[in-house]
C-alpha positions in Angstrom: 24.9 12.6 15.7 22.1 9.7 14.9 18.5 10.4 15.0 17.0 9.8 18.4 13.8 7.2 17.1 12.0 6.3 20.2 9.4 3.4 20.8 7.0 3.2 24.0 6.0 -0.5 24.4 3.8 -0.2 26.9 0.3 0.4 26.9 -0.7 1.8 29.9 2.2 4.1 29.1 1.1 4.9 25.7 -2.4 5.7 26.9 -1.6 8.0 29.3 -2.0 11.9 28.3 0.5 13.3 30.7 3.3 10.9 30.3 2.7 11.2 26.3 2.8 14.3 26.2 6.2 14.7 27.7 7.5 12.0 25.8 6.7 14.2 22.6 8.4 17.2 24.0 11.8 15.5 23.7 10.8 12.7 21.0 8.5 14.7 18.7 8.7 11.1 16.4 7.7 8.7 19.4 6.3 5.5 17.9 3.5 4.4 20.5 1.5 1.2 21.2 -1.7 2.7 20.5 -3.3 -0.7 19.5 -3.1 -1.6 23.2 -1.2 -4.8 22.2 0.8 -7.2 23.9 3.8 -7.5 22.3 6.4 -10.2 22.4 8.2 -12.3 20.1 8.3 -11.4 16.4 5.5 -9.1 17.1 7.8 -6.9 19.4 10.7 -7.1 17.2 8.2 -5.5 14.1 7.5 -2.9 16.7 10.7 -2.0 17.8 12.3 -2.5 14.0 14.3 0.8 13.0 14.1 2.3 16.5 17.7 3.2 18.3 15.5 3.5 22.2 12.8 2.1 23.8 10.5 2.3 26.9 9.8 -1.6 27.8 7.6 -2.4 30.9 6.4 -6.2 30.7 7.5 -6.9 27.4 10.4 -9.7 28.0 14.1 -8.4 26.5 16.5 -11.4 25.7 19.4 -12.3 23.7 17.0 -13.5 20.8 15.1 -10.3 20.5 18.2 -8.0 20.4 19.8 -9.7 18.1 17.1 -9.0 15.5 17.5 -5.2 16.7 20.7 -4.1 15.9 19.7 -0.5 15.9 18.6 -0.7 19.5 20.8 1.0 21.9 19.0 2.5 24.7 16.4 0.8 26.8 14.3 3.2 29.5 12.9 0.9 32.0 9.0 1.4 32.6 8.4 -0.2 35.9 10.9 -0.8 39.1 11.2 -4.8 38.5 14.0 -6.0 36.2 13.1 -9.3 36.2 11.8 -8.9 32.5 15.2 -8.0 31.0 18.4 -10.1 30.4 20.7 -8.1 31.9 23.8 -10.0 30.3 22.0 -9.8 26.9 21.9 -6.0 27.1 25.6 -6.3 27.8 26.6 -8.2 24.9 24.9 -6.4 22.7 25.8 -3.1 23.7 22.6 -1.9 24.8 22.3 0.6 27.7 19.5 0.8 30.7 17.9 3.4 32.1 16.1 2.2 35.4 15.2 4.0 38.9 14.3 1.5 41.8 11.5 2.7 44.3 9.7 5.0 42.1 6.6 3.5 43.2 7.5 2.5 46.8 5.0 4.5 48.4 1.9 3.0 46.4 2.9 -0.5 47.3 3.7 0.0 51.0 0.2 1.5 51.7 -1.5 -1.2 49.9 0.3 -3.4 52.0 -0.5 -1.6 55.1 -4.1 -1.3 54.0 -4.0 -5.2 53.7 -2.4 -5.9 57.0 -5.1 -3.9 58.6 -7.9 -5.3 56.8 -7.1 -9.1 57.6 -6.6 -8.3 60.7 -9.9 -6.9 61.3 -10.6 -10.0 59.4 -13.0 -7.4 56.8 -13.2 -9.9 53.8 -15.3 -12.3 55.9 -17.1 -9.4 57.7 -18.1 -8.1 54.3 -19.3 -11.7 53.1 -21.5 -11.8 56.3 -23.2 -8.7 55.4 -23.8 -10.3 52.0 -25.2 -13.1 53.2 -27.8 -10.5 55.1 -26.5 -11.6 58.3 -25.5 -9.3 61.2 -23.3 -10.0 64.2 -20.2 -8.9 65.9 -16.9 -10.2 63.8 -14.2 -10.3 66.4 -10.6 -9.5 64.7 -7.1 -7.9 65.6 -5.4 -4.9 65.9 -2.5 -4.2 63.9 -0.8 -2.4 67.2 2.0 -4.3 68.4 2.1 -7.3 66.4 5.1 -8.6 65.1 5.8 -7.8 61.3 8.0 -9.9 59.1 9.3 -8.1 55.7 11.2 -10.2 53.7 13.1 -8.3 51.2 14.2 -4.7 53.0 15.1 -3.0 49.8 13.3 0.5 48.7 9.6 -0.9 49.4 10.4 -3.0 52.6 12.0 0.2 54.2 9.1 2.7 53.2 6.7 0.1 54.9 9.0 0.1 57.9 8.5 4.0 58.0 4.5 3.4 57.7 4.6 1.3 60.5 6.3 3.4 62.9 3.0 4.9 64.7 1.7 1.1 65.3 4.8 0.2 67.5 5.0 -3.0 65.7 8.0 -5.4 66.1 9.7 -5.7 63.0 11.8 -8.5 61.9 13.5 -8.6 58.6 15.2 -10.8 56.3 17.4 -10.1 53.2 20.8 -10.8 51.6 22.0 -7.4 52.3 21.2 -5.9 55.8 21.7 -2.0 56.1 22.7 -1.9 59.7 22.0 1.7 60.0 18.4 1.5 59.1 18.0 -1.3 60.8 19.4 0.6 64.2 17.2 3.7 63.2 13.8 2.1 63.4 14.1 -0.8 65.5 14.3 -3.9 62.9 15.8 -6.8 63.7 17.6 -9.0 60.8 16.6 -12.7 61.4 16.8 -15.6 59.3 13.9 -16.5 57.2 12.6 -19.5 58.8 12.7 -17.3 62.2 10.3 -14.7 60.6 8.2 -17.4 59.1 7.6 -18.6 62.6 7.7 -15.5 64.8 5.5 -13.0 62.5 2.2 -12.2 63.1 2.2 -10.7 59.6 4.5 -11.9 56.9 4.8 -9.5 53.9 6.7 -10.0 50.6 9.2 -7.2 48.9 11.8 -8.8 46.8 12.4 -9.4 43.1 12.0 -12.8 41.7 14.8 -15.0 40.0 16.5 -18.4 40.4 17.3 -17.5 44.2 13.7 -16.7 44.9 11.7 -18.8 43.4 9.4 -20.6 45.3 11.1 -19.2 48.5 7.7 -19.7 50.3 7.9 -23.6 49.7 5.2 -25.6 51.8 8.1 -26.4 54.2 8.5 -23.0 54.7 4.7 -22.1 54.4 4.0 -24.8 57.1 6.2 -22.8 59.8 3.2 -20.1 59.8 1.5 -19.6 63.0 -2.2 -20.4 62.5 -3.2 -16.5 63.1 -0.7 -15.2 60.9 -1.4 -13.9 57.7 0.9 -13.6 54.5 0.9 -10.5 52.1 2.4 -10.9 48.5 2.4 -8.1 46.4 6.3 -8.5 45.0 6.3 -11.2 42.3 4.4 -14.3 41.3 6.4 -17.5 41.5 7.7 -16.4 45.0 4.9 -18.6 47.2 3.7 -22.4 46.5 -0.2 -20.9 46.0 -1.2 -24.8 46.0 0.2 -25.3 49.1 -1.0 -21.8 50.5 -4.6 -22.6 49.3 -4.8 -25.8 51.1 -3.7 -23.6 54.3 -6.2 -21.0 54.0 -9.0 -23.5 53.4 -8.0 -25.4 56.4 -7.6 -22.5 58.7 -3.8 -23.1 59.1 -3.3 -19.6 58.4 -5.3 -16.9 59.2 -5.8 -14.9 56.1 -3.7 -14.1 52.3 -3.7 -11.0 50.1 -2.3 -11.8 47.0 -1.7 -9.2 44.1 0.6 -11.3 41.9 0.6 -14.8 40.5 2.8 -17.3 39.1 0.6 -17.1 35.9 -1.1 -13.8 34.8 -3.8 -13.1 34.2 -5.6 -15.2 37.0 -6.9 -18.4 35.6 -7.2 -20.3 38.8 -9.9 -18.9 40.8 -9.7 -21.5 43.7 -8.9 -18.3 46.2 -12.1 -16.5 45.1 -14.5 -18.4 47.7 -12.5 -18.1 50.9 -13.7 -15.7 53.2 -10.2 -15.2 54.4 -8.4 -14.1 51.2 -8.2 -10.5 49.1 -7.0 -10.6 45.6 -6.2 -7.8 43.7 -4.8 -7.6 39.6 -1.5 -7.1 40.0 -2.4 -3.1 41.4 0.7 -2.3 43.6 2.3 0.0 41.9 -1.0 1.3 40.0 -1.3 4.6 41.7 -1.8 8.2 39.1 1.4 9.1 41.7 3.6 6.0 40.9 2.5 5.8 37.0 3.3 9.0 36.8 6.4 8.6 38.5 7.2 5.2 36.9 7.0 6.8 33.3 9.0 10.2 34.1 11.7 7.9 35.7 11.7 6.0 32.2 11.8 8.9 30.3 14.9 10.3 32.1 16.5 6.8 31.8 17.0 7.0 27.9 19.3 10.2 28.9 21.2 8.5 32.0 20.9 5.4 30.9 24.1 3.3 31.9 26.0 0.0 31.1 24.1 -3.1 32.0 26.9 -4.3 34.0 26.1 -1.9 36.5 23.1 -3.2 37.3 24.3 -6.8 37.8 26.6 -5.9 39.9 23.8 -4.1 42.1 25.0 -0.2 41.8 21.7 2.0 40.7 
């Protein structure tokens, strides 16, 4: 039986005391990213050399990388997205994957709910009023009775629907796979994406980024939004035409937006910051202490329960 030699690429995982202790219980010789390096290309190859197991997060794993790491046989994924991992490359190189979907769902769905309420009540604008040393009544809207459009009804989308239950909202969903039993139980209505965009008071995105979802909210789709609608993207950058969105927000053709993810991160275009109808956060959707621990434990467990990559490609979790 080969010795298990583990490397943890993630910076946040490596500096988390509890997760470190759990790793060291099983893998006393584990290698951590204690220098806090952003690993990619040659630096990632060098970090993983001689290791047959790895925990990765935002590191890009592709054929070129794996061809230089013949000893690497198992990857545990820290985080819920698989867009940084080439599943075909894993399959061809015989590398197994441990991954659990939805372990950070409550963290993201809570943030989405808070942004809905903040934007509908015009909290960002009201805050700027006070910062200007002004004082007058700012009129907003209630979340209750609104129509909420959820694009992507997987783990997070479903959890958000549960959180919305007390608000008596009409919930529209769009996804490539519809769980009709869930929809019937929680009163969600499957519709086309265009219908969802036209009808919703709030549109919130909860889907992965790939070739089929890239720029899914292009200029044409964004133009379907009502003038008093708000848009929330806590999913992935690249799903929304950001330049067109800025135009709509500046011209007040939509009421507001909350953005936690961007096409290029860290954010370098600060055009959004001067707007009083926008909430910008630095990719914190899954960054609660509870979610970090859950994702870390799932990654550790994934090292022992890793499966053939083709199962994930086929949608079998």
